[in-house]
C-alpha positions in Angstrom: -21.3 77.8 4.9 -20.6 80.6 7.3 -16.9 81.2 7.9 -17.6 81.6 11.6 -19.4 78.2 11.8 -16.8 76.5 9.7 -13.9 77.9 11.8 -15.6 76.9 15.1 -16.5 73.4 13.9 -13.0 72.7 12.7 -11.5 74.0 16.0 -13.9 71.9 17.9 -13.1 68.8 15.9 -9.4 69.3 16.6 -10.1 69.5 20.3 -12.3 66.4 20.3 -9.9 64.3 18.3 -7.0 65.4 20.6 -9.0 64.4 23.6 -10.0 61.0 22.2 -6.5 60.2 21.2 -5.3 61.1 24.7 -7.9 58.8 26.3 -6.9 56.1 23.8 -3.2 56.3 24.8 -4.1 56.1 28.5 -6.3 53.1 27.8 -3.5 51.4 25.7 -1.0 51.9 28.6 -3.5 50.4 31.1 -5.0 47.5 29.1 -3.0 47.0 26.0 -3.9 46.7 22.3 -5.8 43.4 22.6 -8.3 44.7 25.1 -11.8 44.3 23.7 -14.0 47.4 23.3 -17.5 48.0 22.1 -21.1 49.0 23.0 -23.2 46.3 24.8 -25.1 43.6 22.9 -24.7 44.8 19.3 -23.2 43.3 16.2 -22.6 46.7 14.8 -19.4 47.3 16.8 -19.1 51.1 17.0 -21.9 51.8 14.5 -20.9 55.1 13.0 -17.4 54.0 12.3 -18.6 50.6 11.1 -21.3 52.1 8.9 -19.2 54.9 7.3 -15.8 53.2 7.2 -16.8 49.6 7.2 -14.3 49.0 9.9 -15.3 46.7 12.9 -13.6 48.2 16.0 -13.2 45.2 18.3 -10.1 46.1 20.3 -8.2 49.1 21.5 -5.6 48.3 18.9 -8.2 48.6 16.2 -8.7 52.3 17.2 -5.3 53.3 16.0 -6.2 53.1 12.3 -9.4 55.0 12.9 -7.6 57.8 14.8 -5.3 58.0 11.8 -8.3 58.4 9.5 -9.6 61.2 11.9 -6.3 63.0 11.4 -6.5 62.6 7.7 -10.1 64.0 7.7 -9.4 67.0 9.9 -8.9 70.1 7.8 -6.4 72.7 9.0 -7.8 75.6 11.1 -9.4 78.3 8.9 -7.1 81.3 8.5 -8.5 84.8 8.4 -6.9 85.7 5.0 -7.9 82.5 3.3 -11.4 82.2 1.7 -12.6 78.7 0.9 -15.9 77.0 0.2 -16.2 76.1 3.9 -19.0 73.4 3.7 -16.8 70.5 2.6 -14.0 70.9 5.2 -16.6 71.6 8.0 -18.5 68.4 7.1 -15.2 66.4 7.1 -14.4 67.9 10.6 -17.9 66.8 11.8 -17.4 63.3 10.6 -14.0 63.0 12.3 -15.7 64.4 15.4 -18.2 61.5 15.5 -15.6 58.9 15.0 -13.5 60.3 17.8 -16.4 60.7 20.2 -17.6 57.2 19.5 -14.2 55.8 20.4 -14.1 58.0 23.6 -17.5 56.6 24.6 -16.4 53.0 24.0 -13.4 53.7 26.3 -15.8 55.0 28.9 -17.7 51.7 28.8 -14.4 50.0 29.4 -13.4 52.3 32.2 -16.8 52.4 34.0 -19.1 49.5 32.8 -21.8 50.7 35.2 -21.8 54.4 34.1 -24.7 53.8 31.8 -27.9 51.9 32.8 -28.7 48.7 31.0 -32.1 48.4 29.3 -34.8 50.8 28.4 -35.3 52.7 31.6 -33.1 54.6 34.1 -32.0 52.7 37.2 -32.6 54.9 40.2 -30.1 57.8 40.0 -28.4 56.3 36.9 -30.5 58.2 34.3 -28.0 57.9 31.4 -29.0 55.1 29.0 -26.0 55.1 26.7 -26.0 53.2 23.4 -29.2 51.3 22.5 -28.5 47.6 22.2 -29.8 45.6 19.3 -32.9 44.4 21.1 -33.9 48.0 21.6 -32.8 48.9 18.1 -35.1 46.3 16.5 -38.0 46.9 18.9 -38.0 50.7 18.5 -36.7 50.8 15.0 -39.8 49.1 13.6 -41.7 52.2 14.7 -39.7 54.2 12.2 -40.7 51.6 9.6 -44.5 51.7 10.2 -44.6 55.4 10.8 -45.6 55.2 14.4 -42.5 57.3 15.0 -42.0 59.8 12.2 -38.5 60.8 13.4 -36.5 62.0 16.3 -35.2 65.2 17.9 -31.7 65.3 19.2 -31.5 67.8 22.0 -28.0 69.2 22.9 -27.9 71.2 26.1 -30.8 72.5 28.1 -33.2 75.5 28.1 -32.9 78.0 31.0 -36.0 76.8 32.8 -37.3 73.3 33.6 -40.8 74.4 32.6 -39.6 75.1 29.1 -37.9 71.7 29.0 -41.2 70.0 29.9 -43.1 72.0 27.3 -40.7 71.2 24.5 -40.5 67.5 25.5 -44.3 67.2 25.7 -44.8 69.0 22.4 -42.3 66.6 20.7 -44.0 63.6 22.3 -47.4 64.8 21.0 -45.9 64.9 17.5 -45.0 61.2 18.1 -41.3 62.0 17.9 -38.5 60.4 19.9 -36.4 62.8 21.9 -32.7 61.9 22.3 -30.9 64.0 24.9 -27.3 64.8 25.7 -24.9 67.6 26.7 -25.3 70.4 29.2 -25.8 74.2 29.3 -24.5 76.1 32.3 -24.6 72.9 34.3 -28.2 72.1 33.3 -29.3 69.0 31.3 -32.6 68.5 29.7 -32.9 65.0 31.0 -32.3 66.1 34.6 -34.7 69.0 34.3 -37.4 66.5 33.2 -36.7 64.1 36.0 -36.8 66.9 38.5 -40.2 68.0 37.1 -41.6 64.5 37.7 -41.6 63.5 34.0 -40.9 59.8 33.2 -38.0 59.4 30.9 -36.7 56.3 29.1 -37.3 54.5 25.8 -41.0 53.6 26.6 -41.9 57.3 26.9 -39.6 58.3 23.9 -37.6 60.6 26.2 -34.2 59.0 25.9 -31.4 60.3 28.2 -28.4 59.1 26.2 -25.7 60.8 28.3 -24.5 63.9 30.2 -21.9 65.0 27.7 -21.9 66.4 24.2 -20.3 63.1 23.0 -23.7 61.4 23.7 -24.7 62.7 20.3 -23.0 59.7 18.8 -25.6 57.4 20.4 -28.3 59.3 18.4 -26.3 59.3 15.2 -25.3 55.7 15.8 -29.0 54.7 16.1 -29.7 56.3 12.8 -26.7 54.7 11.1 -27.8 51.3 12.4 -31.3 51.8 11.1 -29.9 52.2 7.6 -28.0 48.9 8.0 -30.5 47.0 9.9 -33.7 47.9 8.0 -32.5 49.6 4.9 -30.2 46.9 3.5 -27.2 49.4 3.5 -23.9 47.6 3.8 -21.2 48.7 6.2 -18.8 51.0 4.5 -21.3 52.2 1.9 -21.3 55.6 3.5 -23.0 57.3 0.5 -26.1 55.1 0.7 -26.2 55.3 4.5 -26.1 59.1 4.5 -28.7 59.4 1.7 -30.9 56.9 3.4 -30.9 59.0 6.5 -31.6 62.2 4.7 -34.5 60.6 2.8 -36.0 58.3 5.4 -34.9 59.2 9.0 -36.6 62.5 9.7 -34.4 63.9 12.5 -33.1 67.3 13.6 -30.9 68.8 16.3 -32.2 71.3 18.9 -29.2 73.2 20.2 -30.3 74.8 23.5 -27.7 77.1 25.1 -24.3 78.5 24.3 -22.8 76.9 21.2 -19.2 76.0 21.9 -16.7 74.9 19.3 -17.4 71.3 20.3 -21.1 71.9 19.7 -20.4 73.4 16.3 -18.3 70.3 15.4 -21.2 68.0 16.4 -23.6 70.1 14.4 -21.4 69.8 11.3 -21.4 66.1 11.9 -25.2 65.9 12.0 -25.5 67.8 8.8 -23.7 65.0 7.0 -26.7 62.8 7.8 -29.1 65.5 6.5 -30.2 66.5 10.0 -30.5 70.3 10.3 -29.7 72.3 13.4 -32.2 74.7 15.1 -30.7 76.9 17.8 -32.2 79.2 20.5 -29.1 81.4 20.5 -28.0 84.0 17.9 -25.4 82.0 16.0 -24.8 82.5 12.2 -27.3 80.8 10.0 -26.7 78.5 7.0 -29.9 78.9 4.9 -29.1 77.6 1.4 -30.2 74.0 0.8 -27.7 71.3 -0.2 -26.9 68.5 2.2 -30.1 68.9 4.2 -33.6 69.0 2.7 -34.0 72.7 3.4 -31.9 75.0 5.6 -28.9 73.6 7.5 -28.7 75.9 10.5 -31.5 78.2 11.8 -31.0 80.3 14.9 -32.6 82.7 17.4 -35.9 80.6 17.5 -38.2 81.3 20.4 -38.9 78.2 22.6 -42.6 78.3 21.8 -41.9 78.2 18.1 -38.9 75.8 18.2 -40.7 72.4 17.6 -42.8 73.8 14.7 -39.8 75.4 13.1 -37.7 72.3 13.4 -40.5 70.2 11.8 -40.8 72.7 9.0 -37.0 72.9 8.3 -36.7 69.1 8.3 -39.6 68.7 5.8 -41.4 66.4 8.2 -45.1 65.8 7.8 -46.9 65.0 11.0 -50.6 64.1 11.0 -52.4 64.1 14.4 -56.0 63.3 15.1 -57.6 65.8 17.5 -58.8 63.9 20.6 -61.1 65.8 23.0 -59.4 65.0 26.3 -57.9 67.3 29.0 -54.5 65.5 29.0 -51.7 65.3 26.4 -52.3 62.5 23.9 -50.0 60.5 21.6 -48.0 57.3 21.1 -45.1 58.7 23.2 -47.2 58.3 26.3 -48.0 54.6 25.7 -45.0 53.4 27.7 -45.8 55.7 30.7 -46.3 53.9 34.0 -48.7 54.8 36.7 -47.0 53.7 39.9 -48.6 53.1 43.2 -47.6 56.5 44.7 -49.1 58.2 41.6 -52.3 56.2 41.5 -55.7 57.8 41.9 -58.1 55.1 40.6 -57.7 51.5 39.5 -60.0 49.3 37.5 -59.3 45.6 36.8 -56.1 43.8 37.5 -56.3 42.0 40.8 -58.5 44.8 42.2 -61.7 44.2 40.4 -63.3 43.0 37.1 -62.5 44.9 33.9 -63.7 43.8 30.5 -63.7 45.2 27.0 -66.0 44.3 24.1 -66.5 45.6 20.6 -69.6 44.6 18.7 -71.2 45.6 15.4 -74.8 46.8 15.2 -77.3 47.9 12.6 -77.0 51.6 11.6 -80.2 52.6 13.3 -79.0 51.1 16.6 -75.9 53.3 16.9 -75.9 57.0 17.7 -72.5 58.3 16.5 -70.5 60.1 19.2 -72.8 58.9 22.0 -70.8 58.2 25.2 -72.6 56.9 28.2 -71.4 56.1 31.7 -73.6 53.9 33.9 -72.2 54.2 37.4 -69.7 56.4 39.2 -66.9 58.3 37.5 -63.5 59.4 38.8 -64.7 62.7 40.2 -67.0 60.8 42.5 -64.3 58.5 43.9 -61.7 59.0 46.7 -58.0 58.8 45.9 -56.8 55.2 45.9 -60.3 53.8 45.0 -61.0 50.7 42.9 -63.9 50.2 40.5 -65.1 47.4 38.2 -65.3 48.5 34.6 -66.9 47.3 31.4 -66.1 49.2 28.1 -68.5 48.3 25.3 -67.8 49.8 21.9 -70.7 49.5 19.5 -69.9 50.3 15.8 -71.9 50.4 12.6 -70.7 50.7 9.0 -71.6 49.6 5.5 -68.2 47.9 5.2 -68.1 46.6 8.7 -67.8 42.8 9.2 -68.0 40.6 12.2 -64.4 39.5 11.6 -63.3 43.1 12.2 -64.7 43.2 15.7 -61.7 41.7 17.5 -59.4 43.9 15.5 -61.1 47.0 16.6 -61.3 45.7 20.1 -57.5 45.2 20.3 -57.0 48.8 19.4 -58.5 49.8 22.8 -55.2 48.9 24.5 -52.9 51.4 22.7 -55.6 54.0 22.0 -56.3 54.4 25.7 -52.6 54.2 26.6 -51.9 57.2 24.4 -53.5 59.4 27.1 -50.9 60.9 29.5 -51.4 59.6 33.0 -53.5 56.6 31.9 -52.0 53.1 32.0 -53.7 50.2 30.3 -52.6 46.6 30.4 -54.2 43.5 28.9 -57.3 43.1 26.9 -60.6 41.3 26.7 -61.6 40.1 30.2 -58.1 40.7 31.8 -58.0 44.5 31.1 -56.4 46.7 33.7 -56.7 50.5 34.0 -54.7 52.8 36.2 -55.5 56.6 36.3 -52.9 58.9 37.8 -53.4 61.7 40.2 -52.0 64.1 37.6 -54.6 63.0 35.0 -57.4 63.4 37.6 -56.2 66.9 38.5 -56.4 67.9 34.8 -60.0 66.7 34.7 -59.7 63.3 33.1 -62.8 61.1 33.6 -63.7 57.6 32.6 -66.1 59.1 30.1 -63.0 60.4 28.3 -62.2 56.8 27.4 -65.3 56.8 25.3 -64.3 60.1 23.7 -60.9 58.7 22.8 -62.3 55.6 21.2 -64.9 57.5 19.2 -62.3 60.0 17.8 -59.5 57.5 17.1 -61.6 54.7 15.7 -63.1 57.1 13.2 -59.7 58.5 12.4 -58.0 55.2 11.9 -60.8 53.0 10.6 -63.1 55.5 8.9 -63.3 53.5 5.7 -65.2 50.7 7.4 -66.9 52.6 10.2 -69.7 55.1 9.9 -70.8 55.3 13.6 -69.2 54.6 17.0 -70.9 54.8 20.4 -69.3 53.8 23.7 -71.0 52.6 26.9 -69.0 52.3 30.1 -70.3 50.5 33.2 -68.8 50.8 36.7 -71.7 49.1 38.7 -70.7 45.6 39.5 -73.9 43.8 38.5 -73.8 45.5 35.0 -70.1 44.7 34.7 -70.7 41.0 35.5 -73.4 40.9 32.9 -71.2 42.3 30.2 -68.4 39.9 31.3 -70.6 36.9 30.8 -71.8 38.1 27.4 -68.2 38.9 26.3 -66.7 35.6 27.3 -69.4 33.8 25.3 -68.6 35.9 22.3 -64.8 35.5 22.7 -65.3 31.7 22.5 -67.2 32.0 19.2 -64.6 34.3 17.7 -61.7 32.1 18.7 -63.3 29.0 17.2 -64.0 30.9 14.0 -60.4 32.1 13.6 -58.9 28.8 14.7 -61.1 27.1 12.2 -59.7 29.0 9.2 -57.1 27.0 7.2 -54.8 27.8 4.3 -56.4 25.0 2.2 -59.9 26.4 2.5 -58.8 30.0 1.8 -58.4 31.2 -1.8 -57.1 34.7 -1.2 -54.1 35.6 1.0 -52.8 39.1 1.8 -49.5 40.8 1.4 -47.7 43.1 3.7 -45.1 45.3 2.1 -44.8 47.8 4.9 -41.2 47.0 5.5 -40.2 47.5 1.9 -39.2 51.1 2.7 -36.4 49.5 4.7 -35.9 46.1 3.0 -36.9 46.7 -0.7 -37.0 43.0 -1.7 -38.9 41.7 1.3 -42.5 40.6 0.6 -44.5 39.1 3.5 -47.5 37.1 2.5 -49.9 36.3 5.2 -52.4 33.4 5.3 -54.7 32.0 8.0 -52.0 29.6 9.2 -48.9 31.9 8.8 -49.1 35.2 10.6 -46.8 38.1 9.6 -43.2 37.6 10.8 -43.3 40.8 12.9 -46.2 39.4 15.0 -48.3 42.4 14.3 -50.6 41.1 11.5 -52.8 38.1 11.0 -54.9 37.6 7.9 -58.0 39.3 9.3 -55.9 42.3 10.2 -54.7 42.5 6.7 -58.2 42.1 5.3 -59.4 45.0 7.5 -56.4 47.1 6.5 -57.2 46.6 2.8 -60.8 47.7 3.4 -59.5 50.8 5.1 -56.8 51.6 2.6 -57.2 49.7 -0.8 -53.9 51.1 -2.1 -51.9 50.4 1.0 -49.3 47.7 1.8 -51.9 45.0 2.5 -53.2 43.7 -0.9 -55.3 40.6 -1.7 -53.4 37.8 -3.5 -55.4 35.1 -5.2 -53.1 32.1 -4.4 -53.8 30.4 -7.8 -52.8 26.9 -8.7 -50.9 24.8 -6.1 -47.3 24.1 -7.1 -46.3 22.3 -4.0 -48.9 21.7 -1.2 -46.4 20.2 1.2 -43.9 23.1 1.1 -46.6 25.7 0.6 -46.1 27.2 -2.9 -48.7 28.6 -5.2 -48.5 30.2 -8.7 -50.5 33.3 -7.8 -48.3 34.0 -4.7 -45.1 33.5 -6.8 -46.3 35.9 -9.4 -47.1 38.6 -6.8 -43.8 38.1 -5.0 -41.8 38.3 -8.3 -43.6 41.5 -9.3 -43.5 43.1 -5.9 -39.8 42.3 -5.3 -39.0 43.7 -8.8 -37.8 40.3 -9.9 -35.3 39.8 -7.0 -37.4 36.9 -5.5 -39.0 34.6 -8.1 -40.6 32.2 -5.5 -40.7 31.0 -2.0 -42.2 28.3 0.2 -44.5 29.1 3.1 -43.8 25.9 5.2 -40.1 25.3 4.8 -37.0 26.6 6.4 -34.8 24.3 4.1 -36.1 24.9 0.6 -36.6 28.5 -0.7 -38.0 29.9 2.6 -40.0 33.1 2.8 -37.9 36.3 2.8 -37.0 37.9 6.1 -36.7 41.5 7.2 -35.2 43.0 10.3 -38.6 43.3 12.0 -39.1 39.6 12.7 -39.9 38.5 16.2 -38.0 35.2 15.9 -35.5 33.5 13.6 -35.5 29.7 13.0 -32.2 28.1 12.0 -31.3 24.5 11.1 -29.1 22.5 13.5 -27.6 19.8 11.3 -26.0 17.7 14.1 -29.4 17.5 15.9 -31.4 16.9 12.8 -33.7 19.7 14.0 -34.4 23.4 14.1 -33.8 26.0 16.8 -35.6 29.3 17.1 -34.6 32.4 19.0 -36.6 35.5 19.8 -35.1 39.0 19.5 -35.3 39.7 23.3 -32.7 36.9 23.9 -29.3 38.5 23.8 -27.0 35.5 24.3 -25.4 33.0 22.0 -27.5 30.2 20.3 -26.6 26.7 19.1 -26.3 27.8 15.5 -23.2 29.9 16.5 -24.9 33.3 16.1 -26.8 35.6 18.4 -30.1 37.0 17.3 -28.6 40.2 16.2 -26.1 38.5 14.0 -28.8 36.3 12.5 -31.0 39.3 11.8 -28.1 41.2 10.2 -27.2 38.2 8.0 -30.7 37.2 6.7 -32.8 40.3 7.5 -32.4 42.4 4.4 -35.3 40.9 2.4 -33.6 37.7 1.1 -34.5 34.1 1.1 -31.8 32.1 2.9 -32.2 28.3 3.0 -31.6 27.0 6.5 -32.9 30.2 8.1 -36.3 32.0 8.2 -37.8 34.8 10.2 -41.2 34.3 11.9 -43.6 35.5 14.6 -43.9 33.9 18.0 -47.5 33.0 17.3 -46.5 31.1 14.2 -44.5 28.5 16.2 -47.8 27.1 17.5 -49.8 27.4 14.3 -50.4 24.1 12.4 -48.3 25.0 9.4 -45.1 25.9 11.3 -42.3 24.5 9.0 -44.7 21.7 8.2 -42.8 20.9 5.0 -39.8 20.0 7.1 -41.6 18.0 9.8 -43.3 20.8 11.8 -43.3 21.4 15.5 -41.5 18.2 16.3 -38.4 19.6 14.6 -37.8 22.2 17.3 -34.9 21.1 19.5 -33.9 24.4 21.2 -35.4 27.7 22.1 -34.7 30.3 24.9 -36.3 29.5 28.3 -38.1 32.8 28.3 -39.7 32.0 25.0 -40.7 28.5 26.2 -42.6 30.0 29.1 -44.2 32.7 27.0 -45.8 30.2 24.6 -46.1 27.2 26.9 -49.9 27.0 27.0 -50.4 27.2 23.2 -47.3 25.0 22.6 -48.8 22.3 24.9 -52.1 22.3 23.0 -50.3 21.8 19.7 -48.0 19.2 21.1 -51.1 17.2 22.3 -52.6 17.5 18.8 -49.5 15.9 17.3 -49.4 13.2 19.9 -46.3 14.4 21.9 -47.8 16.1 24.9 -44.4 16.5 26.7 -42.6 17.8 23.7 -41.7 21.2 25.2 -39.9 19.4 28.1 -37.8 17.6 25.5 -36.7 20.9 23.9 -33.4 22.2 25.1 -32.7 25.8 26.2 -29.7 27.9 27.3 -29.7 26.1 30.7 -28.8 22.9 28.8 -26.3 24.5 26.4 -25.7 26.9 23.6 -23.9 24.7 21.2 -25.1 21.6 19.2 -22.5 19.5 21.0 -23.9 20.6 24.4 -27.5 20.0 23.7 -27.3 16.7 21.7 -26.9 14.5 24.8 -29.9 16.1 26.4 -32.0 15.5 23.3 -30.8 11.8 23.2 -31.7 11.4 26.9 -35.1 12.8 26.4 -35.8 10.9 23.2 -36.5 13.9 21.1 -38.5 13.0 18.0 -36.3 15.0 15.7 -33.5 12.5 16.1 -35.5 9.8 14.4 -37.1 11.9 11.7 -36.0 11.9 8.1 -32.6 13.6 7.7 -32.8 17.3 6.8 -29.8 16.9 4.6 
């Protein structure tokens, strides 16, 4: 490593540790050693310290030992006459830097709890989001599992001009990367430049404004460290596995924009520990030999228009993007963008008018590939603020196309249209809602471009089953009404067909091993009556995915002889699970939380847990951040059972599975549920009510406790007794 870089990094680390220790002493004088500290709603404490050292920092007093470790890690300043292999000492200085900055940021949370906004979006003038809580971590982390987000760019500082900031941010978004921002350059901050330019920032648009200072880098590195522990099965304190995991699986890099101070050098040295290279716009010394990073460690003097491409090259990141012929930027990063009332040019659907979407398969000769037809008026014929009815009919043909795939393709319309910058899409089927922004209209976006998007992306994503795609759009009300009537009739037929599928009548199930890159022993097996625990896949989705990619994560599994029909265990499934988990999991039961339940990974939507005192089961969704009657929050539960293991008494599952007929049917089924968060009750109320009627307890949901009743077994038991909950009179679970 360059002597100049090593010297600066070590000097910067000394300054940062000194500053953190000074803040700690002031905090100790004010609050005392027992004062609690930490980042909001996380079970990972201060995640870099917890991950690398295995030390849970719960109080100010706990910081003393970590500060001592910082001092032990700090190498002495580099002397002119002394020549050393500088890489090791500089990396140690970088590690001490992150520990010190993480403690300083925790003290900031203590001193000013409202400095950082809570949640995924800025709150007015509070644009700094701070540490991602565990709800955001699991929601966004899954995108690093399934490849939706190939990596992230950590921007330190700011370019000299807001237009450059917008260009860099948009280019990173179009590469599907997250952008984590912190620090300043001559008083400018990339986050502020984007806001001033009218760009929406926040987790939904993948432009995350972590904080105003250089120390905000720890929120990005902390996110990466938690990913290794949450999804990769790495244990706290196993620093070697965590760092190697990040080098091999979390494709991140640092963009240093502006003057590189000693403190920046120290943070850069810290990032290199994780295998994240640094790409700078200024003329700093380079570190080109490989070693810790995949390729070069530090590359400098990169022009702004080449910076993103160079960073991707240096990190060894492969990004595949389908060309979509639209006049606006396009990519998953724009899916979370909102079109607010003041930005609105045209609206279709919602409460304003009818909007319906339908995908149907046709014979080959009935479809002209690439044909897009609009019957009615388009955006350029409408005044600002107008409303139009809209019907989008996608007609597909292919030798491998099946009727069962129609709703799968139809569901893709939502996110494929949302990927267009300035276009917001909500809902599906006959409750679709489109909003087109003024900016999109100014760039030339038309409703016909919806057809161009669907043609290009359906071919790109589903080319193995599709040979032809044509799209017809209608904006004349009589035609829209006609499509609406036809669509509703077809929706009913589809729903009856899917609801009619049962596990008993199906001989072949499907696997999903997508999460094995993060949880190596987790094997999800999906049947008609047990959807994937992440909520993203049902069996028809998996069947379609197999047709598209026969060597992918979704493989057919002949279920074979029945070993236990009540608990849901089959020889063919056991054989597959044993082989695919490399012998770690010899068997599991589909329908039981008590006896050898299915493995769980960190991507699950909900976790069910047995409540012995109530003779029942609670379930909690990952959006619920508070305590539950089993004595653990969702984040603790996920961290305990989410590494791809089978844990009797606990099981991960999707929200949809709660109302499927086979939900823990081996243990008594739906009637065993005694507690769930109020928000989850409301979300699934309609489907839950139908299932409750089927089992003869139509008011069951009203007998289920929630957090308004209590968050301990002792608190909810009297409520269950008063309501006469059926679980209390069922066979004992133990």
